[in-house]
N, C-alpha and C positions, 0 to 999 in steps of 0.2 A: 504494500500500500504506500502511496506517495503523500506524505504529510507536508503541508505548506504553512508558512508563518504569515499570519494576517497582520498587516502593519497597523491595524487598529489597536493592537496591544502594546505599541511602543511609540507613544506620541512625542517623546523627547528625542527619538533617534532620527538622524539624517538617513537618507537613502544609502549612503556609504556604510553607516553603522549597521543598517538593516542587512545589507548584503553580507557584511563580514560576520555578523552574529548568526545569521541563518545558516551559513556554512559551518561555523564553529559548533552549533547545536545539532547539526545533522539533518536539517530540513532539506526537502527536495525542491523547494521553490518558495515563492512568496505570493500573497494576494495583496493587490494594491487597494487599500481603503484610504490611507493617508500617505502624503508625500511630505517629508520633513514636518510632520505633525499637523498638516492641513488636509482636510477632507478633499478628496480628488474631485476635479471638475474637468471638463473637456480642455479648457484653457490651461489648467495646471499640468495635465498629462502631456499636452502638446508642447508646452514650454520645456518639459523635461524629457522629451522622447529620446534624444541622443544619450542622455545620462542613463535612462532606463535600459536602453539597448546595451550599453557598455557594462553596467553593473550586474545585469541579469541575463546572461547569455542563454538563449533558448535551449541549447543542448547541454547545459550544466546547472544553472540555477534559474529556471524560467519564471516569469510572471504567469501564474496559472489562472488568475481571475482579475478582471477589473470590477471592483465592488462599488458600483455606482449608486447614486441616490435617486435615480429616476423612478418616479411613481407612475404606474400604468393605469390606475383606475380613474378614468375621467370620461365624461360624455360631452363636456364643454367643447364646442368645435375649435375654438382658438387654442385652448390648452391641449387638446388632442393632437392638433396639427403640430404644435411646438414640441410635444412629447415624442411624436413619431420622428420628427426631424432630429431631435437630440438622440433618440435611440439609434437611428441609422448612422449618425455621426460617430457614436460609440462603436458601432459595428465596424465601420471603416477604420477607426483608430486601432481597434483590437487586431484587425487583419494586418495593418501595417506593422504593429509591434509583435505579431505572431502570438497573441494571447488567445487561448482556446475558448474561454468562457467569459460571459458578461453577466453580472448579477443585477437584476432589477427588483424593485419593490412593487407590491400590489396595493400599497396604501392608497386610500381614497383621496382624490384631488378634484373637486372640493370634498371635504370630509362629510358633507351632508348626504352623499350618495349612499343608498342602502346596500347591504352586503349582497343580496341577490343580483342587483344590477351590476355590482362590482365584479362578481364572478364572470359574468358574460363579457363585460367590457375588457377585463384583463386578458381573457382568452382571445378576444378579437384583436387586441393590440399585439399580443404575441404572434398571432397568425400573420398580421400585416408586416411585422418585423422579420418573420422567419425566412422569407424568400431572400431578403438581403443577406441574412445570416448564412443561409445555405450557399449562396454564391461566394461569400467571403470565407467559407469554411470556419465559421465561428458558431458556437452554441450560446443560446440565451436562456437564462433561467430566472424564474420568479421565486423568491425566498419564502419559506414557511415562517412568516413574520407578521407582527401586527394583527390586523383583522384576518389575515390569511395564515395564522400560526398553525392551523390544522392541515395536515397532509390531505385530508378529505376535501377541504375547501380548494386547495391548490389543484388537486386531481380533477375536480369539477371544471375549473377554469381551463385546464389543459385539453378537455374534450373539444373545446372550440379551436384548438391549435394543434392539429394532429401531426404536424411536421416533426421529424426526428431532430431538427435543430432547436426546438423549443422544449424546455423541460422545467424541472424543479431544482432549486438549491435547498437541500434538506438541512435545516438547523435542528439538531437532535434535542436541544434544550427546549425550543419553542413547541415542538410536537409533544414532548413529555408534559409540558405545562398544559397542553390541550387534551391530555389524557390518552394519548396514543402511544402504543409500544413500537419499538423499531420494526418488529415483524409486521405489524399492522400498516406502518408507513410504507414498507416495501411492497406490500400487497396493493395498497392504494395507488402508489406511484408507478408500479408496474414497469420498471426499467426506464423511467423518464428522468431519473436523477442525473444532473449534469455537474453538480458540485455538492460538497458536504461541509457544513460548519459544525465543529464540535467544541464544547466547553463543559465544565462540570459546575454544578451549583447545588446549594443546600437549601432546603425549605426552612423558612423562618416564620415567626408570627406575623411579620409584615410582608411576606412574599418569598423572595429568593435572594440568596447571597452567592455571588460567584466565588469559587474556591479552587484550589489546586486539584489536579486530576486524581480521582480516587477518594477524595474527601467529601464528596457530595452525593446527591441522589439521582443523578442523570445516568441512565444505562448506556454509558459510552462503549464498554466492552461488548455488550449485547448488540449495540448498533454496528460495530465493526464486523461482528459475526454475520449479521443480516446482510451487510453490504457484500461480504465475501460470498455468501450463499447466492446472492443475486448476480454475482459476476461483475460487480462494479470495478472499473479499472481507472477511474478518474482521480483527481486530487481531493484531498481532505484537508480543510483549512482549520488550523488551531486559532480560534477567534477569542483571544483574551481581550476583554472590552475595557482596557485601561483608559482609553480616551474618554469614555462615558462614565467610568467608575474609578476615579483617581485613588480611592481608598484601598483598592485591591493590591495584591503583590506586584512588585516591580517586574518588568519584562525579563530582566536578567535572572530572576528567580523562576518565573512561571514558564517561560518557553523551554528552557532545558528540562525542567521537572516534567512537563507534559510529554516531551519526547522520551524521556527515560521510562515513564510509566506506559506509554503507548507501545514501546518495544516489548515490555513484559506481557502486555495483552496479546501481541502478535505471536509470542512464543507459546 
């Protein structure tokens, strides 16, 4: 299995530090969510494209995913048009950088849209983007996140986008919060997983607390077994959310610890 380091977990690192540490900790690549601590945008990635190519060679330490902030659930004509333009621009940029996967969100934009409408609209947007993605040899995925935290909800959206270039980014934490086991998620998504996010978390009186791997309640090891059973051969992103939760462990602690424990799971 190919584990990648998600830059969301190291908001104080430069890209140079990210490349150096990913290699030192034994990761097989990186997922771009931050560049030098700043959330990625088209302009930011374009401005750093030569740096990205130099630091992350495709055949040695590739960028596995562009983890964008694009939100697909909209019926507003102007927003829909702008979203499709941005999505296509991300596809073109991913193709230039030889990044195999782009992450999109299904979050409602505007938020007043009901969930049933959102399911259809997200699927339609993926379908519209999937032809450009196929031509560019890029896969696009909507994450199990926010209102779409359930794999069941994402699977319903994917029925409107049958292309094999469109799929799901499975976040094991969010589907666990939605009450779904890894085996259930694999059955629901039926081979449509294009990328995986994993992290561990512990239930608390107020919700969930992110913790080091093996210290929480998320069935990460079970998730890996389910992926193996399904024959998944894509990248698996270690998504340590230090950018959003500054109180959790430093990346110099979390990223090597996760890799050590993941190796024991694979044994």
